C-alpha positions as a printed NumPy array, in Angstrom:
array([[-20.025,  16.733,  10.668],
       [-19.037,  14.896,   7.214],
       [-15.482,  14.27 ,   8.751],
       [-17.04 ,  12.284,  11.846],
       [-19.24 ,  10.279,   9.576],
       [-16.48 ,   9.49 ,   7.303],
       [-14.714,   8.193,  10.385],
       [-17.352,   6.223,  11.414],
       [-17.5  ,   4.725,   7.786],
       [-14.117,   3.155,   8.002],
       [-14.153,   1.54 ,  11.278],
       [-16.89 ,  -0.355,  10.464],
       [-15.533,  -1.425,   7.274],
       [-12.192,  -2.446,   7.914],
       [-14.039,  -5.731,   9.474],
       [-15.022,  -6.705,   5.766],
       [-12.041,  -5.751,   4.211],
       [ -9.734,  -8.021,   6.888],
       [-12.099, -11.031,   6.083],
       [-11.698, -10.512,   2.357],
       [ -7.589,  -9.647,   2.963],
       [ -6.196, -12.806,   1.582],
       [ -8.651, -13.731,  -1.754],
       [ -6.949, -13.384,  -4.676],
       [ -6.286,  -9.865,  -6.247],
       [ -5.914, -11.23 ,  -9.787],
       [ -9.1  , -11.149, -12.111],
       [ -9.148, -14.208, -14.302],
       [ -6.099, -16.041, -12.707],
       [ -6.565, -18.861, -14.771],
       [ -7.613, -17.072, -18.246],
       [-10.92 , -19.278, -18.384],
       [-12.469, -16.777, -18.798],
       [-13.044, -15.19 , -22.235],
       [-14.699, -12.133, -23.604],
       [-15.776, -14.36 , -26.416],
       [-15.359, -17.659, -27.6  ],
       [-14.373, -16.683, -31.19 ],
       [-12.07 , -18.841, -32.887],
       [ -9.459, -16.984, -34.995],
       [ -5.55 , -16.123, -33.609],
       [ -4.195, -13.137, -32.077],
       [ -2.656, -10.759, -35.145],
       [ -2.496,  -7.325, -32.441],
       [ -2.793,  -6.95 , -28.946],
       [ -6.175,  -5.24 , -29.414],
       [ -7.371,  -8.699, -30.845],
       [ -6.26 , -10.364, -27.137],
       [ -7.554,  -7.673, -25.491],
       [-11.28 ,  -8.211, -26.819],
       [-10.984, -11.637, -26.382],
       [ -9.76 , -12.437, -23.24 ],
       [-11.611, -11.177, -20.038],
       [-10.115,  -8.365, -17.436],
       [ -6.248,  -9.712, -19.275],
       [ -4.655,  -6.782, -22.241],
       [ -1.959,  -6.698, -24.11 ],
       [  0.099,  -3.589, -22.979],
       [  2.221,  -3.505, -26.361],
       [  0.858,  -3.465, -29.976],
       [  1.957,  -6.701, -30.74 ],
       [ -0.092,  -9.871, -29.113],
       [  0.299, -12.331, -26.157],
       [ -1.702, -15.59 , -27.545],
       [ -4.604, -17.129, -25.246],
       [ -4.843, -20.422, -26.   ],
       [ -8.583, -22.341, -25.7  ],
       [-10.173, -25.767, -27.479],
       [-11.964, -23.515, -29.819],
       [ -8.741, -21.436, -31.189],
       [ -7.558, -22.55 , -34.302],
       [ -3.561, -22.199, -34.339],
       [ -2.137, -20.875, -37.743],
       [ -0.22 , -23.465, -39.78 ],
       [  2.794, -22.091, -39.32 ],
       [  2.521, -21.889, -35.309],
       [  1.17 , -25.067, -34.958],
       [  4.333, -26.433, -36.444],
       [  6.928, -25.005, -34.043],
       [  4.363, -26.356, -31.335],
       [  2.466, -23.203, -30.213],
       [ -0.444, -24.682, -28.311],
       [  0.385, -28.165, -28.36 ],
       [  0.239, -28.26 , -24.24 ],
       [ -2.692, -28.664, -21.23 ],
       [ -3.307, -25.688, -18.645],
       [ -1.802, -25.734, -15.509],
       [ -5.531, -26.093, -14.286],
       [ -8.214, -26.175, -16.29 ],
       [ -8.877, -25.2  , -20.142],
       [ -7.321, -22.208, -20.709],
       [ -3.797, -20.395, -20.409],
       [ -2.09 , -17.461, -22.061],
       [  1.   , -17.601, -24.068],
       [  3.768, -14.542, -24.362],
       [  7.066, -13.874, -26.72 ],
       [  9.939, -12.823, -23.791],
       [ 13.174, -13.15 , -25.837],
       [ 14.736, -12.93 , -29.391],
       [ 14.684,  -9.455, -30.546],
       [ 16.636,  -8.385, -34.095],
       [ 14.952,  -8.689, -37.911],
       [ 12.881, -11.164, -39.067],
       [ 14.796, -13.543, -41.022],
       [ 12.16 , -16.646, -41.078],
       [ 10.358, -15.911, -44.079],
       [ 11.665, -18.928, -46.042],
       [ 10.294, -21.286, -43.304],
       [ 13.762, -21.225, -41.409],
       [ 13.592, -21.308, -37.848],
       [ 17.273, -19.415, -37.576],
       [ 15.774, -16.217, -37.639],
       [ 14.048, -14.376, -34.772],
       [ 10.195, -13.243, -34.505],
       [  9.549,  -9.431, -35.346],
       [  7.61 ,  -8.897, -32.557],
       [ 10.408, -10.261, -29.534],
       [  8.842,  -9.377, -26.491],
       [  5.243,  -9.253, -25.346],
       [  3.06 ,  -8.549, -22.168],
       [  0.354,  -9.596, -20.561],
       [ -1.79 ,  -6.632, -18.485],
       [ -4.711,  -6.842, -15.694],
       [ -6.134,  -4.391, -13.666],
       [ -5.776,  -5.493, -10.005],
       [ -9.072,  -6.258,  -8.353],
       [ -8.272,  -3.733,  -5.497],
       [ -5.195,  -1.473,  -5.35 ],
       [ -2.186,  -2.074,  -3.391],
       [ -1.563,  -0.716,   0.414],
       [  1.383,   0.882,   0.722],
       [  3.181,  -1.469,   3.618],
       [  1.72 ,  -4.204,   3.425],
       [  3.205,  -7.528,   2.718],
       [  2.392,  -9.549,  -0.77 ],
       [  3.027, -12.826,  -2.281],
       [  2.952, -13.753,  -5.57 ],
       [  3.399, -16.118,  -8.055],
       [  2.482, -17.6  , -11.828],
       [  3.154, -21.252, -13.272],
       [  5.142, -20.816, -16.368],
       [  6.236, -23.511, -19.045],
       [  8.688, -23.304, -22.241],
       [  7.972, -23.974, -26.124],
       [  9.857, -27.153, -26.521],
       [ 11.633, -25.601, -29.393],
       [ 12.012, -21.964, -27.868],
       [ 14.811, -20.521, -26.154],
       [ 14.772, -20.841, -22.14 ],
       [ 16.041, -17.564, -20.315],
       [ 15.512, -16.225, -16.622],
       [ 14.265, -12.39 , -15.909],
       [ 10.651, -13.961, -16.716],
       [  8.777, -12.504, -14.255],
       [  5.632,  -9.261, -12.81 ],
       [  6.067,  -6.024, -12.334],
       [  3.648,  -3.31 , -11.332],
       [  2.113,   0.265, -12.515],
       [ -0.02 ,   3.128, -11.311],
       [ -0.575,   3.686, -15.011],
       [ -2.407,   1.355, -17.361],
       [  0.342,   0.312, -20.335],
       [ -2.141,   1.763, -23.8  ],
       [ -1.363,  -0.718, -26.731],
       [  2.84 ,   1.226, -26.726],
       [  4.449,   0.616, -30.103],
       [  7.381,  -1.506, -29.029],
       [  8.385,  -3.487, -25.972],
       [ 11.501,  -0.94 , -25.117],
       [  8.704,   1.934, -24.09 ],
       [  7.6  ,   0.411, -21.175],
       [  9.917,   0.741, -18.34 ],
       [  9.25 ,  -1.062, -15.671],
       [ 11.315,  -2.854, -12.886],
       [ 10.234,  -6.546, -12.105],
       [  9.148,  -6.723,  -8.842],
       [  9.59 , -10.822,  -8.732],
       [ 11.831, -12.463, -11.416],
       [ 13.049, -15.945, -12.04 ],
       [ 16.905, -15.466, -11.105],
       [ 18.141, -18.464, -13.357],
       [ 17.63 , -19.955, -16.407],
       [ 13.817, -21.429, -16.392],
       [ 15.048, -24.581, -18.884],
       [ 13.016, -27.769, -17.522],
       [  9.898, -28.847, -19.114],
       [  6.981, -28.723, -18.029],
       [  4.721, -26.573, -15.935],
       [  7.199, -24.596, -12.807],
       [  6.303, -21.709, -10.197],
       [  7.809, -18.551, -10.176],
       [  6.705, -16.866,  -6.86 ],
       [  8.251, -14.236,  -4.028],
       [  7.02 , -11.916,  -1.921],
       [  7.411,  -8.424,  -1.646],
       [  6.363,  -5.095,   0.634],
       [  4.21 ,  -2.582,  -1.874],
       [  5.76 ,   0.621,  -1.531],
       [  2.83 ,   2.672,  -4.107],
       [ -1.177,   1.769,  -4.114],
       [ -0.057,   0.207,  -7.528],
       [ -3.357,  -0.219, -10.134],
       [ -1.754,  -2.978, -12.475],
       [  0.138,  -5.733, -12.793],
       [  2.147,  -7.243, -15.632],
       [  3.381,  -9.94 , -17.413],
       [  6.844, -10.457, -19.209],
       [ 10.61 ,  -9.938, -19.609],
       [ 11.112,  -6.065, -18.75 ],
       [ 14.915,  -6.366, -19.626],
       [ 16.162,  -5.887, -23.368],
       [ 17.997,  -9.263, -24.842],
       [ 21.428,  -8.112, -23.399],
       [ 20.858,  -8.139, -20.425],
       [ 18.694, -11.359, -20.313],
       [ 20.288, -15.106, -20.056],
       [ 19.613, -17.457, -22.691],
       [ 20.377, -21.192, -23.176],
       [ 19.265, -22.785, -26.414],
       [ 17.45 , -26.028, -25.683],
       [ 19.147, -29.382, -27.218],
       [ 16.038, -30.22 , -29.459],
       [ 16.001, -30.582, -33.112],
       [ 15.184, -27.469, -35.092],
       [ 15.387, -24.783, -32.319],
       [ 14.038, -21.818, -32.412],
       [ 15.654, -18.631, -32.164],
       [ 13.651, -16.892, -29.805],
       [ 11.855, -17.514, -26.021],
       [  8.125, -17.795, -25.866],
       [  6.514, -19.417, -22.719],
       [  2.86 , -20.355, -21.362],
       [  1.484, -18.457, -18.203],
       [ -1.407, -20.179, -16.151],
       [ -2.596, -19.593, -12.181],
       [ -1.505, -16.075, -11.637],
       [ -2.103, -15.776,  -8.208],
       [ -1.296, -12.929,  -5.785],
       [ -2.534, -11.634,  -2.407],
       [ -1.992,  -9.849,   1.226],
       [  0.38 , -11.759,   3.86 ],
       [ -0.854, -11.147,   7.374],
       [ -0.582,  -8.438,   9.158],
       [ -3.455,  -6.909,   7.331],
       [ -3.298,  -2.924,   6.857],
       [ -6.248,  -0.897,   6.6  ],
       [ -6.658,   0.488,   3.814],
       [ -5.752,   4.371,   2.823],
       [ -8.365,   7.04 ,   1.859],
       [ -8.099,   9.671,   0.111],
       [ -9.181,  12.961,   0.685],
       [-11.75 ,  12.879,  -1.564],
       [-13.095,   8.99 ,  -0.965],
       [-16.693,   8.46 ,  -1.341],
       [-16.728,   7.466,   2.512],
       [-15.147,  11.281,   3.134],
       [-18.358,  12.283,   1.287],
       [-20.552,  14.643,   3.251],
       [-23.892,  13.222,   2.443],
       [-26.774,  16.085,   1.42 ],
       [-30.346,  15.333,  -0.512],
       [-29.699,  16.677,  -4.636],
       [-25.794,  16.493,  -4.266],
       [-24.288,  14.599,  -7.079],
       [-21.101,  12.516,  -6.679],
       [-19.468,  10.389,  -9.449],
       [-18.291,   7.146,  -8.466],
       [-15.008,   7.214,  -9.442],
       [-13.831,   4.008,  -9.626],
       [-15.923,   1.681, -11.753],
       [-14.595,   0.182, -15.119],
       [-16.366,  -1.637, -17.221],
       [-14.572,  -3.348, -20.816],
       [-14.882,  -1.288, -23.556],
       [-18.274,  -0.948, -25.164],
       [-20.008,  -3.503, -22.593],
       [-21.405,  -2.782, -19.39 ],
       [-20.08 ,  -5.97 , -17.377],
       [-18.541,  -4.529, -14.039],
       [-14.819,  -5.302, -14.334],
       [-13.895,  -6.862, -10.195],
       [-11.715,  -3.751,  -9.45 ],
       [-15.682,  -2.175,  -9.428],
       [-16.631,  -3.727,  -6.098],
       [-14.288,  -2.061,  -4.042],
       [-15.961,   1.322,  -4.874],
       [-19.443,  -0.246,  -5.36 ],
       [-19.184,  -1.666,  -1.152],
       [-18.384,   1.333,   0.177],
       [-22.021,   3.14 ,  -1.109],
       [-23.2  ,  -0.497,  -0.26 ],
       [-21.863,   0.348,   3.561],
       [-23.212,   4.031,   3.343],
       [-26.838,   2.985,   2.058],
       [-26.525,   0.426,   5.21 ],
       [-25.712,   2.737,   7.217],
       [-28.789,   4.844,   6.13 ],
       [-31.461,   2.69 ,   5.677],
       [-34.266,   5.692,   4.691],
       [-31.211,   6.459,   1.976],
       [-32.638,   6.536,  -1.787],
       [-30.695,   7.587,  -4.973],
       [-30.797,   7.516,  -8.605],
       [-27.891,   6.142, -10.802],
       [-26.889,   8.456, -13.631],
       [-25.114,   6.922, -16.506],
       [-22.936,   9.061, -18.967],
       [-21.248,   7.99 , -21.89 ],
       [-18.483,  10.373, -24.306],
       [-19.965,  11.563, -28.01 ],
       [-18.346,   9.117, -29.38 ],
       [-20.638,   6.331, -31.616],
       [-24.51 ,   7.228, -32.374],
       [-26.353,   8.975, -29.741],
       [-29.239,   6.303, -29.786],
       [-26.411,   3.847, -28.625],
       [-25.139,   6.173, -25.923],
       [-28.355,   6.146, -24.67 ],
       [-28.531,   2.398, -24.63 ],
       [-25.055,   2.237, -23.126],
       [-25.604,   4.567, -20.438],
       [-28.678,   2.73 , -18.963],
       [-27.105,  -0.475, -19.267],
       [-24.336,   0.838, -17.452],
       [-26.392,   2.62 , -14.888],
       [-28.543,  -0.83 , -14.784],
       [-25.517,  -2.958, -14.069],
       [-24.485,  -0.705, -10.923],
       [-28.148,  -1.113,  -9.575],
       [-27.657,  -4.853,  -9.636],
       [-24.875,  -5.181,  -8.16 ],
       [-26.316,  -3.16 ,  -5.15 ],
       [-29.641,  -5.035,  -5.222],
       [-27.652,  -8.375,  -5.062],
       [-25.887,  -6.897,  -2.418],
       [-29.022,  -6.705,  -0.329],
       [-30.289,  -3.094,  -0.987],
       [-33.985,  -2.959,  -1.65 ],
       [-34.904,  -1.991,  -5.066],
       [-37.124,   0.481,  -3.961],
       [-34.654,   2.262,  -2.72 ],
       [-32.679,   2.977,  -6.711],
       [-33.916,   4.038,  -9.724],
       [-31.691,   4.903, -12.567],
       [-31.428,   7.018, -15.362],
       [-29.39 ,   7.226, -18.784],
       [-28.132,  10.467, -20.297],
       [-26.236,   9.423, -22.823],
       [-23.597,  12.079, -24.474],
       [-26.188,  14.894, -23.301],
       [-24.628,  16.1  , -19.927],
       [-20.815,  16.874, -20.352],
       [-18.43 ,  17.779, -18.237],
       [-15.461,  18.331, -20.668],
       [-14.747,  18.706, -23.875],
       [-15.256,  15.37 , -25.743],
       [-12.386,  16.914, -28.59 ],
       [ -9.849,  15.237, -26.215],
       [ -9.192,  11.701, -25.182],
       [ -8.861,  13.016, -20.667],
       [-12.077,  14.885, -21.753],
       [-14.16 ,  11.747, -22.873],
       [-12.399,   9.759, -20.199],
       [-14.046,  12.131, -17.981],
       [-16.974,  12.305, -19.72 ],
       [-17.731,   8.39 , -19.495],
       [-19.092,   7.888, -16.073],
       [-21.632,   7.158, -13.615],
       [-22.819,   9.201, -10.648],
       [-25.581,   9.229,  -8.304],
       [-28.081,  11.394,  -6.767],
       [-28.707,  11.296,  -3.243],
       [-32.949,  11.819,  -3.244],
       [-33.422,  11.277,   0.654],
       [-31.726,  10.99 ,   3.486]])
């Protein structure tokens, strides 16, 4: 009975997915959304991640985010950092992509190289890629006027998140799309291409995925050129190219679950910003499946349970788990599910399902579950 139910749901869901097929699956593609608008500079990867909504640094060193309130330190401002306009909107990002070596610029000279020579932007996609599906990618880039010009600036895909790696050499990913020629002209220019997904990738990264000795670099004909390459990034696009393939469901997918009163089901693909309760767009894939199930079962009622790990104070963990459960409930209501069919409860850290002394255990304990109250 459960399998038959799942197959019917799959067929019914496909028209909805097809209708959304050609949307950009990069959250915050133009860097216009900010987690906060503090004006201080970015001295490590976590500072960038805390500021930019849905974008993260893949390594310990930091990309830069430019918006009207940011205060660029004098040292970097004198070298031209941030002295341009966004391709569209008012915000854009910037990354160093070439110039590894010893730091020799402490006396103010520009012949040295940056201590952090390759930086990477990273984003969790709004939906996983479909193996066999054709995709189109583009982004707009602009070189720092005094910076070196390179080729091989591009995009890579990954199944796993790169979690603040210590060195760029630790990021071993082949570029999916890259600039073959040196990006030498000033102003915004487009890098684009098509590819066929071979895996259900979850993450997209932007940067130079090759060491300096495998990258072609040119010194610009300007006064006092810098010994490294730095590019601004804006308006990132990734979308499906027809024909559109159906999404493949895993064996434990929500749509394959047998439904029965009293059953607890974990919503596996919910993502929140660190220490917050705003839903990441990637969460909508899972929640839209739940919406479909509840529409097909108009008498179904559920309780949404929020859980945390044991980090932080118990009282705060109750608060955080409540806010996250309420965020899920609010999304369901926004999609037309009656509030009378929903309730929520916060458990904080009181019901762990794994060992809170390990990273993996804490990850498993941070969860949102539903309990089926009636069908």
